[in-house]
Backbone as XML, in Angstrom:
<?xml version="1.0"?>
<chain id="A" units="angstrom">
  <residue number="1" name="MET">
    <atom name="N" x="-8.599" y="-10.957" z="4.466"/>
    <atom name="CA" x="-7.502" y="-10.592" z="4.949"/>
    <atom name="C" x="-6.696" y="-9.979" z="4.212"/>
  </residue>
  <residue number="2" name="ALA">
    <atom name="N" x="-6.156" y="-8.840" z="4.781"/>
    <atom name="CA" x="-4.988" y="-8.181" z="4.072"/>
    <atom name="C" x="-4.064" y="-8.596" z="3.639"/>
  </residue>
  <residue number="3" name="LYS">
    <atom name="N" x="-3.287" y="-8.661" z="2.113"/>
    <atom name="CA" x="-1.972" y="-9.315" z="1.610"/>
    <atom name="C" x="-1.422" y="-7.786" z="1.106"/>
  </residue>
  <residue number="4" name="LEU">
    <atom name="N" x="-0.327" y="-8.574" z="1.176"/>
    <atom name="CA" x="0.601" y="-7.251" z="0.597"/>
    <atom name="C" x="1.211" y="-7.880" z="-0.453"/>
  </residue>
  <residue number="5" name="ILE">
    <atom name="N" x="1.322" y="-7.037" z="-1.571"/>
    <atom name="CA" x="1.877" y="-7.114" z="-2.513"/>
    <atom name="C" x="3.135" y="-6.358" z="-3.152"/>
  </residue>
  <residue number="6" name="SER">
    <atom name="N" x="4.603" y="-7.079" z="-3.104"/>
    <atom name="CA" x="5.878" y="-6.022" z="-3.438"/>
    <atom name="C" x="6.001" y="-6.700" z="-4.699"/>
  </residue>
  <residue number="7" name="TYR">
    <atom name="N" x="6.936" y="-5.572" z="-5.937"/>
    <atom name="CA" x="7.405" y="-6.502" z="-6.797"/>
    <atom name="C" x="8.489" y="-5.694" z="-7.139"/>
  </residue>
  <residue number="8" name="ASP">
    <atom name="N" x="9.278" y="-6.216" z="-8.231"/>
    <atom name="CA" x="10.491" y="-5.493" z="-8.871"/>
    <atom name="C" x="10.360" y="-5.985" z="-10.073"/>
  </residue>
  <residue number="9" name="LEU">
    <atom name="N" x="10.175" y="-4.858" z="-11.297"/>
    <atom name="CA" x="9.993" y="-4.948" z="-12.609"/>
    <atom name="C" x="11.510" y="-5.099" z="-12.966"/>
  </residue>
  <residue number="10" name="ARG">
    <atom name="N" x="11.776" y="-5.750" z="-13.754"/>
    <atom name="CA" x="13.153" y="-6.065" z="-14.790"/>
    <atom name="C" x="13.247" y="-5.185" z="-15.804"/>
  </residue>
  <residue number="11" name="ALA">
    <atom name="N" x="12.246" y="-5.075" z="-16.335"/>
    <atom name="CA" x="12.404" y="-4.742" z="-17.754"/>
    <atom name="C" x="11.296" y="-3.011" z="-17.507"/>
  </residue>
  <residue number="12" name="PRO">
    <atom name="N" x="11.620" y="-2.198" z="-16.583"/>
    <atom name="CA" x="10.477" y="-1.056" z="-16.265"/>
    <atom name="C" x="9.984" y="-0.322" z="-17.390"/>
  </residue>
  <residue number="13" name="GLY">
    <atom name="N" x="10.698" y="-0.239" z="-18.604"/>
    <atom name="CA" x="10.207" y="0.581" z="-20.167"/>
    <atom name="C" x="9.369" y="-0.438" z="-20.802"/>
  </residue>
  <residue number="14" name="ARG">
    <atom name="N" x="8.555" y="-1.822" z="-20.005"/>
    <atom name="CA" x="7.735" y="-2.693" z="-20.756"/>
    <atom name="C" x="6.571" y="-1.971" z="-20.370"/>
  </residue>
  <residue number="15" name="ASP">
    <atom name="N" x="5.395" y="-2.573" z="-21.190"/>
    <atom name="CA" x="3.468" y="-2.077" z="-20.751"/>
    <atom name="C" x="3.563" y="-3.229" z="-19.645"/>
  </residue>
  <residue number="16" name="TYR">
    <atom name="N" x="3.199" y="-2.662" z="-18.477"/>
    <atom name="CA" x="2.681" y="-3.336" z="-17.274"/>
    <atom name="C" x="1.412" y="-2.835" z="-16.787"/>
  </residue>
  <residue number="17" name="SER">
    <atom name="N" x="0.443" y="-2.685" z="-17.620"/>
    <atom name="CA" x="-0.620" y="-2.263" z="-17.441"/>
    <atom name="C" x="-1.470" y="-3.491" z="-16.575"/>
  </residue>
  <residue number="18" name="LYS">
    <atom name="N" x="-1.546" y="-4.163" z="-17.098"/>
    <atom name="CA" x="-2.300" y="-5.694" z="-17.197"/>
    <atom name="C" x="-1.793" y="-6.050" z="-15.637"/>
  </residue>
  <residue number="19" name="LEU">
    <atom name="N" x="-0.551" y="-5.485" z="-15.282"/>
    <atom name="CA" x="-0.032" y="-6.114" z="-13.655"/>
    <atom name="C" x="-1.353" y="-4.924" z="-12.563"/>
  </residue>
  <residue number="20" name="LYS">
    <atom name="N" x="-1.166" y="-3.828" z="-13.193"/>
    <atom name="CA" x="-1.956" y="-3.218" z="-12.561"/>
    <atom name="C" x="-3.373" y="-3.010" z="-12.609"/>
  </residue>
  <residue number="21" name="GLU">
    <atom name="N" x="-3.873" y="-3.602" z="-13.776"/>
    <atom name="CA" x="-5.162" y="-3.630" z="-13.719"/>
    <atom name="C" x="-5.674" y="-4.728" z="-13.169"/>
  </residue>
  <residue number="22" name="ALA">
    <atom name="N" x="-4.564" y="-6.581" z="-12.997"/>
    <atom name="CA" x="-4.885" y="-7.007" z="-11.825"/>
    <atom name="C" x="-5.291" y="-6.839" z="-10.710"/>
  </residue>
  <residue number="23" name="ILE">
    <atom name="N" x="-4.384" y="-6.056" z="-10.002"/>
    <atom name="CA" x="-4.220" y="-5.640" z="-8.892"/>
    <atom name="C" x="-5.330" y="-4.700" z="-8.449"/>
  </residue>
  <residue number="24" name="LEU">
    <atom name="N" x="-5.551" y="-4.005" z="-9.319"/>
    <atom name="CA" x="-7.062" y="-3.205" z="-9.150"/>
    <atom name="C" x="-8.283" y="-3.793" z="-8.842"/>
  </residue>
  <residue number="25" name="ALA">
    <atom name="N" x="-7.918" y="-4.901" z="-9.449"/>
    <atom name="CA" x="-9.463" y="-5.654" z="-9.738"/>
    <atom name="C" x="-9.522" y="-6.254" z="-8.175"/>
  </residue>
  <residue number="26" name="TYR">
    <atom name="N" x="-9.311" y="-6.313" z="-7.059"/>
    <atom name="CA" x="-9.368" y="-6.718" z="-6.237"/>
    <atom name="C" x="-9.433" y="-6.058" z="-5.129"/>
  </residue>
  <residue number="27" name="PRO">
    <atom name="N" x="-10.572" y="-5.805" z="-4.303"/>
    <atom name="CA" x="-11.612" y="-5.471" z="-3.503"/>
    <atom name="C" x="-9.947" y="-4.661" z="-2.798"/>
  </residue>
  <residue number="28" name="ASN">
    <atom name="N" x="-10.726" y="-3.087" z="-2.102"/>
    <atom name="CA" x="-9.824" y="-2.345" z="-1.611"/>
    <atom name="C" x="-8.160" y="-1.818" z="-1.822"/>
  </residue>
  <residue number="29" name="ALA">
    <atom name="N" x="-7.965" y="-2.196" z="-3.226"/>
    <atom name="CA" x="-6.445" y="-2.287" z="-3.821"/>
    <atom name="C" x="-6.285" y="-0.779" z="-3.286"/>
  </residue>
  <residue number="30" name="CYS">
    <atom name="N" x="-5.197" y="-0.776" z="-2.622"/>
    <atom name="CA" x="-4.037" y="0.602" z="-2.076"/>
    <atom name="C" x="-3.206" y="0.448" z="-2.469"/>
  </residue>
  <residue number="31" name="LYS">
    <atom name="N" x="-2.414" y="1.801" z="-3.323"/>
    <atom name="CA" x="-1.133" y="1.688" z="-3.673"/>
    <atom name="C" x="-0.200" y="2.784" z="-2.635"/>
  </residue>
  <residue number="32" name="VAL">
    <atom name="N" x="0.985" y="1.909" z="-1.922"/>
    <atom name="CA" x="1.572" y="2.136" z="-0.761"/>
    <atom name="C" x="2.397" y="3.061" z="-0.858"/>
  </residue>
  <residue number="33" name="THR">
    <atom name="N" x="3.422" y="2.268" z="-1.621"/>
    <atom name="CA" x="4.489" y="2.536" z="-2.570"/>
    <atom name="C" x="4.957" y="2.559" z="-4.119"/>
  </residue>
  <residue number="34" name="LYS">
    <atom name="N" x="5.678" y="2.617" z="-4.506"/>
    <atom name="CA" x="5.753" y="2.929" z="-6.235"/>
    <atom name="C" x="5.571" y="1.445" z="-6.736"/>
  </residue>
  <residue number="35" name="SER">
    <atom name="N" x="6.142" y="0.715" z="-5.762"/>
    <atom name="CA" x="5.628" y="-0.959" z="-6.380"/>
    <atom name="C" x="5.350" y="-1.890" z="-5.002"/>
  </residue>
  <residue number="36" name="CYS">
    <atom name="N" x="4.499" y="-1.440" z="-4.492"/>
    <atom name="CA" x="4.181" y="-1.876" z="-3.134"/>
    <atom name="C" x="2.437" y="-1.798" z="-2.857"/>
  </residue>
  <residue number="37" name="TRP">
    <atom name="N" x="1.764" y="-2.397" z="-3.043"/>
    <atom name="CA" x="0.222" y="-2.589" z="-2.765"/>
    <atom name="C" x="-0.473" y="-3.410" z="-1.389"/>
  </residue>
  <residue number="38" name="LEU">
    <atom name="N" x="-1.640" y="-3.339" z="-1.363"/>
    <atom name="CA" x="-2.124" y="-3.995" z="-0.148"/>
    <atom name="C" x="-3.861" y="-3.715" z="-1.036"/>
  </residue>
  <residue number="39" name="VAL">
    <atom name="N" x="-4.245" y="-5.449" z="-0.798"/>
    <atom name="CA" x="-5.296" y="-5.594" z="-1.581"/>
    <atom name="C" x="-6.083" y="-6.590" z="-0.220"/>
  </residue>
  <residue number="40" name="THR">
    <atom name="N" x="-7.498" y="-6.469" z="-0.466"/>
    <atom name="CA" x="-8.165" y="-7.397" z="0.462"/>
    <atom name="C" x="-8.943" y="-8.878" z="-0.647"/>
  </residue>
  <residue number="41" name="PHE">
    <atom name="N" x="-7.977" y="-10.135" z="0.083"/>
    <atom name="CA" x="-8.042" y="-11.248" z="-0.789"/>
    <atom name="C" x="-7.890" y="-12.729" z="0.155"/>
  </residue>
  <residue number="42" name="THR">
    <atom name="N" x="-9.169" y="-13.481" z="0.176"/>
    <atom name="CA" x="-9.450" y="-14.194" z="1.150"/>
    <atom name="C" x="-8.751" y="-15.588" z="1.250"/>
  </residue>
  <residue number="43" name="GLY">
    <atom name="N" x="-8.363" y="-15.453" z="-0.353"/>
    <atom name="CA" x="-7.253" y="-16.806" z="-0.676"/>
    <atom name="C" x="-5.790" y="-16.668" z="-0.311"/>
  </residue>
  <residue number="44" name="SER">
    <atom name="N" x="-4.818" y="-18.302" z="-0.719"/>
    <atom name="CA" x="-3.940" y="-17.829" z="0.332"/>
    <atom name="C" x="-2.697" y="-17.180" z="-0.434"/>
  </residue>
  <residue number="45" name="CYS">
    <atom name="N" x="-1.371" y="-17.151" z="-0.150"/>
    <atom name="CA" x="-0.307" y="-15.850" z="-1.269"/>
    <atom name="C" x="-0.277" y="-16.660" z="-2.041"/>
  </residue>
  <residue number="46" name="SER">
    <atom name="N" x="0.091" y="-17.739" z="-2.125"/>
    <atom name="CA" x="0.271" y="-18.677" z="-3.557"/>
    <atom name="C" x="-0.290" y="-18.225" z="-4.463"/>
  </residue>
  <residue number="47" name="ASP">
    <atom name="N" x="-1.686" y="-18.406" z="-4.130"/>
    <atom name="CA" x="-2.883" y="-17.896" z="-5.275"/>
    <atom name="C" x="-3.204" y="-16.759" z="-5.498"/>
  </residue>
  <residue number="48" name="LEU">
    <atom name="N" x="-2.734" y="-15.467" z="-4.982"/>
    <atom name="CA" x="-2.568" y="-14.046" z="-5.377"/>
    <atom name="C" x="-1.336" y="-14.425" z="-5.981"/>
  </residue>
  <residue number="49" name="ARG">
    <atom name="N" x="-0.275" y="-14.816" z="-5.963"/>
    <atom name="CA" x="1.461" y="-14.719" z="-6.624"/>
    <atom name="C" x="0.639" y="-15.881" z="-7.655"/>
  </residue>
  <residue number="50" name="ASN">
    <atom name="N" x="0.360" y="-16.940" z="-7.857"/>
    <atom name="CA" x="0.028" y="-17.172" z="-9.336"/>
    <atom name="C" x="-1.071" y="-16.116" z="-10.076"/>
  </residue>
  <residue number="51" name="ASN">
    <atom name="N" x="-2.129" y="-15.860" z="-9.351"/>
    <atom name="CA" x="-2.913" y="-15.092" z="-10.377"/>
    <atom name="C" x="-2.509" y="-13.502" z="-11.257"/>
  </residue>
  <residue number="52" name="LEU">
    <atom name="N" x="-1.247" y="-12.796" z="-9.978"/>
    <atom name="CA" x="-0.646" y="-12.029" z="-10.694"/>
    <atom name="C" x="0.646" y="-12.296" z="-11.403"/>
  </residue>
  <residue number="53" name="PHE">
    <atom name="N" x="0.977" y="-13.279" z="-11.355"/>
    <atom name="CA" x="2.834" y="-13.763" z="-12.153"/>
    <atom name="C" x="2.159" y="-13.477" z="-13.432"/>
  </residue>
  <residue number="54" name="GLN">
    <atom name="N" x="1.020" y="-14.124" z="-13.615"/>
    <atom name="CA" x="0.443" y="-14.179" z="-15.071"/>
    <atom name="C" x="0.533" y="-13.150" z="-15.840"/>
  </residue>
  <residue number="55" name="ASN">
    <atom name="N" x="0.813" y="-11.688" z="-15.360"/>
    <atom name="CA" x="1.086" y="-10.715" z="-15.783"/>
    <atom name="C" x="2.282" y="-9.906" z="-15.680"/>
  </residue>
  <residue number="56" name="MET">
    <atom name="N" x="3.386" y="-10.989" z="-15.669"/>
    <atom name="CA" x="4.744" y="-10.449" z="-15.390"/>
    <atom name="C" x="5.599" y="-10.894" z="-16.593"/>
  </residue>
  <residue number="57" name="ASP">
    <atom name="N" x="6.890" y="-11.069" z="-16.278"/>
    <atom name="CA" x="7.486" y="-11.416" z="-17.198"/>
    <atom name="C" x="8.446" y="-12.384" z="-16.256"/>
  </residue>
  <residue number="58" name="ALA">
    <atom name="N" x="9.093" y="-13.013" z="-16.563"/>
    <atom name="CA" x="9.704" y="-14.449" z="-16.086"/>
    <atom name="C" x="11.027" y="-13.887" z="-15.365"/>
  </residue>
  <residue number="59" name="ASN">
    <atom name="N" x="11.351" y="-12.954" z="-15.636"/>
    <atom name="CA" x="12.428" y="-12.753" z="-14.382"/>
    <atom name="C" x="12.270" y="-11.602" z="-13.772"/>
  </residue>
  <residue number="60" name="ASP">
    <atom name="N" x="10.885" y="-10.856" z="-13.712"/>
    <atom name="CA" x="10.303" y="-10.422" z="-12.430"/>
    <atom name="C" x="10.350" y="-10.754" z="-11.327"/>
  </residue>
  <residue number="61" name="VAL">
    <atom name="N" x="10.164" y="-10.288" z="-10.016"/>
    <atom name="CA" x="10.493" y="-10.359" z="-8.840"/>
    <atom name="C" x="8.963" y="-10.024" z="-7.714"/>
  </residue>
  <residue number="62" name="LEU">
    <atom name="N" x="8.217" y="-10.691" z="-7.433"/>
    <atom name="CA" x="6.856" y="-10.485" z="-6.681"/>
    <atom name="C" x="7.139" y="-11.464" z="-5.441"/>
  </residue>
  <residue number="63" name="PHE">
    <atom name="N" x="6.199" y="-10.755" z="-4.491"/>
    <atom name="CA" x="6.521" y="-11.007" z="-2.874"/>
    <atom name="C" x="4.891" y="-10.556" z="-2.162"/>
  </residue>
  <residue number="64" name="VAL">
    <atom name="N" x="4.267" y="-11.856" z="-1.661"/>
    <atom name="CA" x="3.059" y="-11.658" z="-1.262"/>
    <atom name="C" x="3.306" y="-12.273" z="0.013"/>
  </residue>
  <residue number="65" name="VAL">
    <atom name="N" x="2.271" y="-11.137" z="1.022"/>
    <atom name="CA" x="2.077" y="-11.853" z="2.233"/>
    <atom name="C" x="1.147" y="-11.232" z="3.239"/>
  </residue>
  <residue number="66" name="ASP">
    <atom name="N" x="0.625" y="-12.374" z="3.981"/>
    <atom name="CA" x="-0.780" y="-11.946" z="4.661"/>
    <atom name="C" x="-0.672" y="-10.965" z="5.899"/>
  </residue>
  <residue number="67" name="LEU">
    <atom name="N" x="-0.810" y="-9.805" z="5.998"/>
    <atom name="CA" x="-0.917" y="-9.051" z="6.996"/>
    <atom name="C" x="-1.926" y="-9.719" z="8.132"/>
  </residue>
  <residue number="68" name="LYS">
    <atom name="N" x="-1.632" y="-9.727" z="8.835"/>
    <atom name="CA" x="-2.823" y="-10.189" z="10.065"/>
    <atom name="C" x="-2.944" y="-9.277" z="11.417"/>
  </residue>
  <residue number="69" name="ILE">
    <atom name="N" x="-1.543" y="-8.369" z="11.427"/>
    <atom name="CA" x="-1.888" y="-7.914" z="12.879"/>
    <atom name="C" x="-2.462" y="-6.331" z="13.103"/>
  </residue>
  <residue number="70" name="GLU">
    <atom name="N" x="-1.041" y="-5.644" z="12.603"/>
    <atom name="CA" x="-0.902" y="-4.066" z="12.786"/>
    <atom name="C" x="-0.103" y="-3.636" z="11.696"/>
  </residue>
  <residue number="71" name="SER">
    <atom name="N" x="-0.340" y="-2.235" z="11.081"/>
    <atom name="CA" x="0.037" y="-1.837" z="9.821"/>
    <atom name="C" x="0.017" y="-0.160" z="10.386"/>
  </residue>
  <residue number="72" name="SER">
    <atom name="N" x="1.041" y="0.708" z="10.173"/>
    <atom name="CA" x="1.296" y="1.753" z="9.807"/>
    <atom name="C" x="1.843" y="2.511" z="8.507"/>
  </residue>
  <residue number="73" name="GLY">
    <atom name="N" x="1.643" y="3.510" z="8.259"/>
    <atom name="CA" x="2.575" y="4.108" z="7.615"/>
    <atom name="C" x="2.451" y="5.695" z="7.254"/>
  </residue>
  <residue number="74" name="GLN">
    <atom name="N" x="3.471" y="6.248" z="6.877"/>
    <atom name="CA" x="3.787" y="7.771" z="6.994"/>
    <atom name="C" x="3.778" y="7.914" z="5.445"/>
  </residue>
  <residue number="75" name="ASN">
    <atom name="N" x="3.337" y="9.207" z="4.966"/>
    <atom name="CA" x="2.808" y="9.986" z="3.463"/>
    <atom name="C" x="3.141" y="8.645" z="2.279"/>
  </residue>
  <residue number="76" name="ILE">
    <atom name="N" x="2.326" y="7.902" z="2.328"/>
    <atom name="CA" x="1.547" y="6.604" z="1.825"/>
    <atom name="C" x="1.155" y="7.400" z="1.003"/>
  </residue>
  <residue number="77" name="ILE">
    <atom name="N" x="0.938" y="6.859" z="-0.213"/>
    <atom name="CA" x="0.164" y="7.163" z="-1.531"/>
    <atom name="C" x="-1.270" y="6.900" z="-1.312"/>
  </residue>
  <residue number="78" name="CYS">
    <atom name="N" x="-1.662" y="5.685" z="-0.657"/>
    <atom name="CA" x="-2.988" y="5.457" z="-0.780"/>
    <atom name="C" x="-3.787" y="6.326" z="0.399"/>
  </residue>
  <residue number="79" name="GLY">
    <atom name="N" x="-2.915" y="6.993" z="1.329"/>
    <atom name="CA" x="-2.917" y="7.402" z="3.143"/>
    <atom name="C" x="-3.607" y="7.079" z="3.742"/>
  </residue>
  <residue number="80" name="GLN">
    <atom name="N" x="-3.739" y="7.185" z="4.968"/>
    <atom name="CA" x="-4.619" y="6.356" z="6.556"/>
    <atom name="C" x="-5.470" y="5.644" z="6.103"/>
  </residue>
  <residue number="81" name="LYS">
    <atom name="N" x="-6.626" y="6.073" z="5.656"/>
    <atom name="CA" x="-7.707" y="6.229" z="5.047"/>
    <atom name="C" x="-8.032" y="4.853" z="4.313"/>
  </residue>
  <residue number="82" name="GLY">
    <atom name="N" x="-7.128" y="4.800" z="3.239"/>
    <atom name="CA" x="-7.097" y="3.533" z="1.888"/>
    <atom name="C" x="-6.040" y="2.367" z="2.653"/>
  </residue>
  <residue number="83" name="LEU">
    <atom name="N" x="-5.366" y="2.634" z="3.950"/>
    <atom name="CA" x="-4.533" y="1.498" z="4.712"/>
    <atom name="C" x="-5.649" y="0.774" z="5.481"/>
  </residue>
  <residue number="84" name="ASP">
    <atom name="N" x="-6.719" y="1.263" z="6.462"/>
    <atom name="CA" x="-7.495" y="1.397" z="6.973"/>
    <atom name="C" x="-8.914" y="0.555" z="6.816"/>
  </residue>
  <residue number="85" name="ALA">
    <atom name="N" x="-8.996" y="0.788" z="4.973"/>
    <atom name="CA" x="-9.969" y="0.072" z="4.333"/>
    <atom name="C" x="-9.665" y="-1.303" z="4.101"/>
  </residue>
  <residue number="86" name="VAL">
    <atom name="N" x="-8.151" y="-1.569" z="3.748"/>
    <atom name="CA" x="-7.827" y="-2.828" z="3.365"/>
    <atom name="C" x="-7.389" y="-3.322" z="4.821"/>
  </residue>
  <residue number="87" name="MET">
    <atom name="N" x="-6.769" y="-3.079" z="5.513"/>
    <atom name="CA" x="-6.901" y="-3.548" z="7.358"/>
    <atom name="C" x="-7.766" y="-4.359" z="8.095"/>
  </residue>
  <residue number="88" name="HIS">
    <atom name="N" x="-8.418" y="-3.489" z="7.937"/>
    <atom name="CA" x="-9.841" y="-3.392" z="8.708"/>
    <atom name="C" x="-11.318" y="-4.932" z="7.637"/>
  </residue>
  <residue number="89" name="THR">
    <atom name="N" x="-10.569" y="-4.745" z="7.021"/>
    <atom name="CA" x="-11.867" y="-5.598" z="5.978"/>
    <atom name="C" x="-11.841" y="-7.394" z="6.101"/>
  </residue>
</chain>
């Protein structure tokens, strides 16, 4: 299932490379905007949240949602091809 990950990093000067690595470890990771990604993940949104939040600070914000129907974007970083790869897996 496609999952959308959105976050606000409260300390942007910090090293968040582990968070990016954790996201890229999931199949079909697709960066949509500066702080929004799509990934393929068959577990629950809570499981994905817990996995990713280990790489964040306690005051950072993380939101994960299951995408089940349809999506579309314009000028997204990964392009329509990347979006389609996640949504149709």
